[in-house]
N, C-alpha and C positions, 0 to 999 in steps of 0.2 A: 237368247239367254247367255250372258257372259259366264264362262266357266271359272270356278274358283281354283286357284293354284295354291298348293300346299306351301306354307312358309318355308323358305330355304330350299325349295325345289324348283328346277327348271322344267319339270314335266307336269303337264296338265293331266291330272289323274282322272278327270271326269270324262275324258274322251279316250278313244282307242289309240294306243301309242303306235308309232311307226314300227312295222315289223311284228307287232303283237298278233298272235293267232286269234281268230274269232272265238274259238272255244275257250281260250284263256281269258279273253276279255269278258265274255259272258259269265264265266265262273267267278271272276273278280267282282263283277257288278252284283251278282247274286249274293255273294258273301257280304258285300257292303250294305245292300238293302236289308239283308237279314240282321246285320249288326245294328241297323237303324231301329229295328223293332225291339231291341233289348231282349234277346231270346231267353236269357237266364231269368228275367222277371216273368216273362210269359210262362216259362216252365213251372215256376213256383205257383203262379196263379192257377194253372191247370191241375196242379196237385190237389187243390181244394175243390175244383169243379165237379169232377166225376164222382168222388165220394159223396158229395152233397146230393147229387142226383140219385145215387143209389139209396142213400138214407131217406130221402124224400119219398121215393117209390117203395121203400122197404123191399127192395129187390132190384133186378136189372130193369132200367127204363127202356122204352122203345128205342130201337137201334137208330132210326133216323133222327129222333129227337136228341139222342145222346151225341151222335156225330155232329149234327148241326150246332149244338150248344158248345161242344169242344172247339170246333173249327171257328165258329162265329166269335166265341169268347177269346180265342187266341188272336184272331185278327183285330178285335177291339183293343186288346191289350197292346198288340203290336202297333196299332195306329196311335194310341196314346204315347207309347215310347218314341215313335217317330216325331210326333208333334213336340215332345219334350226335347228331343235332340235339335229340332229346328229352333225353338225359342231359346235354348240354353247354349247355342253354339259359341257364344261369346265367352261364357264362363268355362265351358268345356275346354276351350283353348288354353286356359290358365292353369288347369289341374293335370298333374301327371297321370292320375287314374283315368282321365277321359280324353287325353290328348290324341289318342289313336282312333277316335270315333270318326266315321266317314265324312261328316260335315266339317270337321277340323282339318283333316288331311287333304280335303278337296276331292275325295273319291266320288262324292255326290254333291251337286250344287244345291243351294238352298231352295231354289225354285222347284227342282225335281223332287226334293225331299218333302216339300209342302204338298205338292200334287199327290205324291205317294201316300201321304198321311190321310188326305181327304178321301182318296179312292179306297184305301183300306177300310176307313171308317164306314163308308157307304156300303161296301161289300159285306162287312161284318154285320151291319144292321139288317141288310136284306136276308142274309143267311139265318140270322136269329129269328126274324119275323116269319119267314117262309118255312123254316125247318122246326121251329119251336112254337112261339106265339108272340103276340104283340107286346106283352108285358116284358118278356125276356129281351126283346129288341129295344124297348124304351130304356130298360135298365142298362143295357149295353152302351147306349148313347150317353146316359147319365154318368157311367163310369169313365168314359173318355173325357167328358166335360169336367168332371171333378178333378181328374189328374192334370188336365191341361190348364184349365182356368183357375180352379181353386188352389191347387198345389204349385204348378209351375209358374203361373203368371202373378199370383197374389201372395201366397204364403212363403214360398221358398226363399225369397230374397229379403223378407221383411220381419220374420219372427223365428225365434228358437223353437217354437211349437209347430213349425212347418210340417214336420213328418208325422206329428200326432193327428192333426186334422186333415192334412193332405193324404194321410194313409187311408182315409175313408174309401178312396178309389180302389185300393187294393183289397178291400172287404167286399166289393160289389160282386165278384164271381159267385159267392155263395147265394146271393139274392137271385142272380141270373139263373143259376143252376136250379134252385128251388122253384122259381117261377116257371122255368121250362117244363118241369114235370107236373106241377100242381096248378099252374096258372094263378097263383096267389103267393103271398108271403105269410108264413106262419111262425110261431114262437121259436121252434127249433132253428129256423134260419136266422132269426134275430140273435140267438145265442151264439151260433157259429160266426155270424158277422162281428159280434162284439169280441169274440176270442181273437180274431185276426186284428181287429182295431187295437186291442190292448197289447197284443203280441208285437205289433210293428215297432214301437219305441225300443223295447229291449232287444229287438233284432237289429235295428238300424243305428241306434246311438253308439253301440260299441264300434261299428264300422266308422262312424264319424270321429271317434276317438283316434282310431288308427290313421285316418287321413285328415287329421285336423289341420295340418299345414296346407294341404290342398284347398280346403274350404276357406281358410284364412286368406290364401293368395287370391281366391276368387271373390272375397268379401261376402261369402254366404254364411248366414248366422246359424249354422248347424250347432246343436247344443254341445257336441263333442269338441267343437273348435273354439267355443267362446266361454265354456265353463270348466272348472277344475275337474280332474278325473274323479275325485271323491264325490263331487256333486252329481256328475253324470251317472256314475255307477250306483249311487243311492237311488236315483230315479229308475234305473234299470231294474233294481231289486223290487221296488214297489210295483212296477208294471208287470214284472214276472209273476209275482204273487197274485196280482189281479187277474192275469191271464189264466193261470191255473184254477183259481177260484171260479172264474166265469165258465171255464170248460166243464166243471162239475155240474153246472146248471142243466146241462143236456140230459142228465140222468132223470130228474123229475119233470123237466119241461119237454124233453124229446124222446122219452122212453128208451134211453140208451141202456144196453145190457152189460154183462160182465166183461166182455172183451174191451169195450170202450172204457169202462170204469177203471179196469186194471191199467190200461195204457195211459189214461189221463193222469192217474195217480203216480205211476212209476216214472214215466217220461217227464211229467210235470215236476216231480220231486227232483229229478236230475237237473232239469233246467234251472229251478230255483237255487239249488245248491251251487251250481256253477256261477250264477249271477252274484250270490253272496261271496264267492271266492274272488270274483272280480272286484267287488267292493272292498274286501279285505286287502287285496293287493294295492288298490288305490290309496288306502289309508296308511299302509305301512311301508310301501316301497316307492321311493321317489323316482326311480329309473323309468322313464317313459317307455323304453323298449320292453321292459318286463310287463308293464301295464298293457301295452299294445298287443303283446302276445296273448295275454289272458282275454283281452277284449275280442280279438279275432276268434278265439276259442268259443266265446259266448255267441258271437255272430254265426259261426258255422253250426253250433249246437242248436241255436234257435231254428235254423232251417230243418235240422233233423227232427227236432221236437214237433214242429208243425206237420212234417211229413208223416211221422208215426201217428200223430193224433188223428189225421184225416184218413190214414189207412185203417185205423180202428173204426172210424165213422163208416167206412165202406164195408168192412167185414162184419160189423156188429149186427146188421139186419139178418144175416144168414146163420148166426149161431146163438142159440139160447133166447131166453125170454127177458123182457125189460126187468130191471131190478125194482122199480117202483111203479 
């Protein structure tokens, strides 16, 4: 396999450099492969997995099932991220936000990245099958295929709605978690799935506003790069309202109690207000720097909102009775 050399560099980063200590080489490679899995995305997905398992069990699930689902789910998400880095290495090279990814710098060769992606997918499937059940494993494979095929290969480069339908892959951890505990999919899992589905656009579109120049340079039709800030922020507001409204369905359909209800209302209200403020900024302030600051505030708040909501999902079974 011919090694990839980073642009403008005389050093082949994919092999051990002369004089480099073995420990330093191994550490460098470990960081590169970890980066290939997009650990921040994996972390966010795991935030939704364990709370869903607790809610499905109405208490602590079996330890082996819990560990297998978390580890298998993390590896499935990491595999999807690695496949994404492999197929997107051409556009990643054109964007400032992604120019340091290991396939761009030459730290990992495309062939090794592809092998790593397949091996991680196989291991994740085996762990979910043996440690949880066949349905969780099948859903894990479906999540990888949705992210790699539907989002990365089909939607990402061809439509401004890429993150909406491609975001289905990011919703799959709640199905995997629910199936791992109950060996089926029930209405509360569908509600949580739809919460993440509706949350994805108001989470990601503000980020695409911030990095619109990057996406334009790579010819990627992210909504924030091809539409005016007012149009994007209006869509963010609509999806934020839909997200919060959907989250309240867990009260009648999932027997959620007072803790979840309070968090869904308070955190959801905060989220919606900040989205409206972004829209107001986009309508009245033509300075893109000001809009981008507000957009990134919404992006980070969206992460906080989802974390709080799923923490409430985890706590709710232990405190109080269902409201309905």
